[in-house]
N, C-alpha and C positions, 0 to 999 in steps of 0.2 A: 721552853714555855715559862713565862714569868708567873710566879705565884704571889698572891697578895701578902703583905707583911703579916696580917692577922693569921692567914693560913699557915705561913711558915712558923710563926711563933707557937701556934697551937700544936702543929706537927712536932716541932722540936720539944715542946714540953711533954707531950704524950710519949714521944720516943724515950725521953729521959726517964719517965715514970716506969716504963717497962724494961729499963736497963739497956736501951739501945743508944749508943753514942752517935749523935748526929755530927758528922764531920764534913769538912770541905766547904769551899765557897765557889761561886761562879768563876770559871777560868776564862782567860782571854781566848778569842777565837783561834789564834795560832796554836796555843797549847792544846785546845780541844782537838784540833785537826791532827796534831801529832801524837795524841794519846794512844796507848795500847788498846787492843780490842777488849771489850768488857768481859769480865768473868765474875762469878759469884765468889766473894771472899769467904774466908773461914768465918768471920764475924757475921756475914750475911746469912750463911747457912745456919749458924747458931740462932740467929734472930727468928728464922722460920721455925726452927725447932722449939724455941721459947714459946711460940704462939700456941703450942699444944697445951701449955699449962695455964693459960689465961683465957678470959672470955674474948675469943677472937671475933665473934660476931659483934660484940659491943665495941671492940677496938675498930673494926672496919666500918661499922655504921656511924661511928663518931667522926672519923677522919677520911674514910674512903681511900681511894688509891693514892692521894697525895702523901698521907702518912705511910702508906704501904711502900711507896717508892723510897722514902727515907729509911724505913725500917729495913729494907733490903740493902741499905748502905750503898746506893747506886750513884752517889755523887761523882764517882769516877767512871761511870758506865757510859762512855762516849767512844765513837770511832769504830764501832763494830762494822761488819760487812753490810753495805747498803744493798738496795734492790738491784742497782746497776752492777755492783760487784757480783751478785749472784747470777745475773744474766750473762755477764762476761765469762764467768766460770763455766756456765752451761755450754756456751759457744766454744770455749777453748778446750773442753773435755770431750774427746772422741768417744762415741758409744762403743762399748765392748760387747758385741753380739757374737758370742762363741757358743759352741755346743755345751749346754748344761741342762740339767733336769728342769722341767717346768716348775715355776715358782708359785707357791701359794700366796694368796693375798696378804696373809698375816706376815709372811717373810718379806714381801715387797715393802710393806709399811716399815718393818724393822730396818730394811736396807736404807730407806729414805731418811729415817731418823738418824741412823749411823752416819750417813753421808753429810747430813746437815750439821751434826755435832763435830765432825772432822773439819768441815769447810769453814765454819764460823764459830769462834770461841764464845760469841755472845748468845748462842743457842743453848737453852737448857730445858729439861723435861721434868715436869712435876705432875703429881696426881696420886690418888689413892690406889696403891698396889702396883705402881710402876716398877718397884724394886722387889716384889715378892716372887715366889717361884712360878706362879702363873703368868707374871709379867704382862698384865693387861692383854690377855688372850695370846700372849707370845710376841706382841708387837714391840715390847721394850726388853726382850730377852737379852741378857748379858751386856746391856748398855751401861749399867752402873759399874760393872766390873771393868769395862774398857775405858770409861770416861770419868769415873769417880763419883762419889756421893754428893759432891757439890754441884754437879751438873745433871744428875738423874736421881731424884729423891721423892720419897713418900711425903704425903701432906696430911694435915689434920682433917677431921670430919667437919669442915666448915667451908663450904664451897664459895660463899660470898666473900669471905676473907681472902681465900686463895685466889679468887678471880681478881680481887683488888690488888693483891700482891703482884700478880702477873701483869695486870694493866700498868701498874706503876713501874715495874721493871721495863716493860716495853717502851713506855714514854721516856725512859732514861737510856735508851740505846740498845737494850737487849732484845732477844727474840725468843720469848718463852713459848713452849708447847704444853698447854695445860690439858691433861688427858682425864677423861671420865669413862668408866666402863658402861655407863648408860646415859642417854640424853636427859632422862628424868632428873638427874642430879644437877644439870645445868639450870633448871628452873629455879633452884635455890640461889643462883648467882646472877639473876637477870638484872638486878639493880646495877651491879658493877659492869656487866657486859653491855646492856642496852642503854642505860642512862649515861654511863661514863666512857667506857672504852670505844664504843661505836661513834661517839660524838666529839671526842676531844680534838680530832684533826680539823673539824669544821668550825669549832668554836673559837679558835685562835688564828683563823685565816691560813691554815695549813702549816703553821710553824711546828706543831707537834705531830709526830707519827706514833702509831700504836701497833707495831708489828707483832701481833699476838695471834696464835693459833689455838683454837679450842676444839678438841677432838673427842668424839664419842661414838659408840657402836650401838645402833638401834637393836633392841632385843625383840625376840619373838620365840614363842614356844616355852617348853619346860615349866609351864605354870607361872610365867612371869607376871601375868595379871595386869590390872589396870595401872599400877603405879611403877612398874619396872619394864615397860615395853613401849613407852610412848615415842613416837616419831614427831619431834617438835619443830622440824624445819619450816613447816607452814606458818607457825607463829612468828618466825623470824624474818619471813619474806618482806614484811612491811617495815622493817627497821632500817632506816638509812644509815649507811656507813659500814654495814656488814656484808661480807661475801659468804656464799654457802656452797660447799663442794660436796658432791655425792657420787663417788666412783662406783663403777660396776665391774671393773676388771683389775687384776693385779698390776698390769702395766700402768693404768691410769691412777691407781691408788698410790703408787710410788711417785709418778710424775706430777700429779696434782698436789700431793702433800709437799713436795719440794717447792712448787710454785706458791703454795699457801704460806710456807715459812718465809719465803723471799718477799712476800707482799708487805707493803709498809703500813697496812692497817688491818683490823681484825678479820680473820677468816674462820668460819666454823666448818669443820670437816666431819660429816656424818657417814660413817661406814655402816654396813648392815651385817649383823652377826651370822646370817645364813650365807654370806659370801666369804667368810674368813678362810674357809678351806678350799675355795675355788682356786684353780691354778691356771697359769698362762705364761706366755713368753714375756720376759722382763729383761731389758738390757742391764748389765751389771753396773755401768758407770752412772755418773750424775747426768740427769736429763730432766726437763720440765715439760709438763703438759699445760698449755695456756689456759688460764681461767676464762670462762665465758664463751668457749667454743664447743658446740655439740658435734656429734659425729654420727654418720649412718652406720649402723651395724648390719643392716640388710636393706636391699633395694627392691621395690615393687611398685606397681602402678595402680593398685585398687584401693588401698586404705593405708593411713598413717597410724602407727602405734608409737607414742612418745612418752618418755619418762626418764627415770634415773635410778641408779643403785639397783636393788634387787628387783625392781619393776622391769628392768631390761632383761634379766634372766627369764622372767615369766613371759615377757613380750616376745622373746626369741622362740620360746617353746610354742607359744600361740601361733606365731608366724609360720613355723615349720608345719604345724597341723593344718593351717589354712592352705599352705602350698599344695598339700596332698589333695585338696578339693579344687585346685585351680585358682585360688585367690592369693594374689601376691601382695605382700605388705612391705611398706617402708618401716623400718624400726630405727627410731632416733634416740640415741643416748645423749641426754643433755649434758651430763658430766658435772656441770655447775648449774644450779638453778637460780643463782644470783651472783654475778650478772647472768641473765637469761639470753641464750642465743635465739633471738626472735627470728632472724633471717632463715635459719635452717628449717624451723617449724613452718614458716609461711611458704618457703620454697617447696617443701614436700606437699603441703596442702594444695598448692597450685597444680601439682602433678596428680594427686589422688582424689581430691575433693571430699575426702572423708577422714575423720580423725578420732582416735581413741586415746584419751589421756589416762595414764596409769600412774598411781602414786602409792607409796608404802604408808602414807598417813591418811588422815581424814579428808573426805572430799570437800567439805565445807571450808571456805576461806583459806585454802592452801594452794598447792601447785596446780591441782586440777582446776580450781576456780580461776587462777591467774592465766593459765594457757587458754582456757575456755573464753575468757574475756579478750585475750589477745586475738584469738581467731575471729571473734565477733566484731572487734573494732577494725582489724586490718586485713582480714581474709574472708569476710562474709560473702563476697561475690564469688569466691571459689568453692563454697560449700555445696555439695550435692545432697547432703544429709545432715541432721543435727549433730552437734558435738556430743560425744559420749564420754562420760567420766567413770573410771574404775578406781575405787579407793576404799577406805574404811568407812563403815556406817557411823552415824552420829550417836554412838554409844561407847562407853568405856570398854576396854579390852577384856574379854572373859579369860579366866584362868584355866578352864578345863579344855582338854584336847579336843573333845567332840565339838564344843561350841566354837573353838578356834577354826575349825574347818569351814564353818559357815561365815565366820567373821572376816577372815583374810581373803583377798583376791587370789585367784589362781589362774593358770594358763587357760583352762577351759572356759572360765568366765570371760576372759579377754577375747578368746577366739570367737565365742558366741556373740559378743557385742560387735566385733568387726564383721562377722558374717551377716548379722542383721542389717548393719549399715549398707553393705554391698548389695544385699538382696532388696533392700528398701529402694535403693537407687535404681536397680534394674526394673523393679515392678512399677516404679513411678514413671 
């Protein structure tokens, strides 16, 4: 990507002011192709550390990700593994499915990050607490010990600055994974994520790619309250240039994360804290789950239950309860909500004629609304009953345990909604 002379001069001047040496010039294409894979240099790591002692928000607000890319000293960051390299690696790597204990989701995520760091020296992990004893719920456990503090490191409490650093590094050939222990903190970085990272590829006719992964775990319970439990994926559905991943199983958590890291533009991965201890069968080797492909978790002919992440756990419980009453449900796990697998939703609707959309976020203007609109536009003739939405009410999250029981959807509410749709159709 070509930067204007003014931008380059301002970035260079600012970099000098904070003690960052801007070095290197544009290299011929032949040299760039032959370059070694990108890695964070010692100076680059020091530059991120230096940001702790200055007004990083002022720094990033002034120059955005252009200055961030220079501050990271990424002028030599070219030639890392491409998306096709990742795809070939997945094809060439046989799955090792051997007898081993069931793997918890947190460990599956850790395996994915470890494989990504091993496969591509351009991958690095940053975020508040990725190197502390809790290791981001255990997802980054022992990664700094194995790969070093220049590839797995803690960050300042300045999300917008670090999102800009990540976007700048991605634009220069690296593959950062920026981790947040709550989606709430990503709100502080919307300018860099939504305005810059998501749009750069489209603003220069595809010359620039931004292979950036933004990871967070949706909170619930423990008195998290309104400001530490927000599921913000609905806000991001309308942002062009972003993909959104929401796994429900350990197998998909690993495979989808590896696909997200391999993707050439920004992907937001939203896990759910209540799934972190869920276990399942996970192949040991490198594999990828394609983005944008949903899957049936259960088949039935009476009603469709569709959602992602923890909503699938609740949906499966509801389907089991309904089966005892003679009502059989399709349960569709979307796995990624953007791109959305419209085909599987409409296919199931043609089979059942009834649909319950379940989401871990608010019903208004999010996934529930999007799928409801999809059904109305493309599947209206197949409907035997109105679309039913199950999600959060239009109020902030309460902190008390008792109020949380009324606030959050549960399997009983989902089963009741599905039951009413089926009975309504029969009585009609």
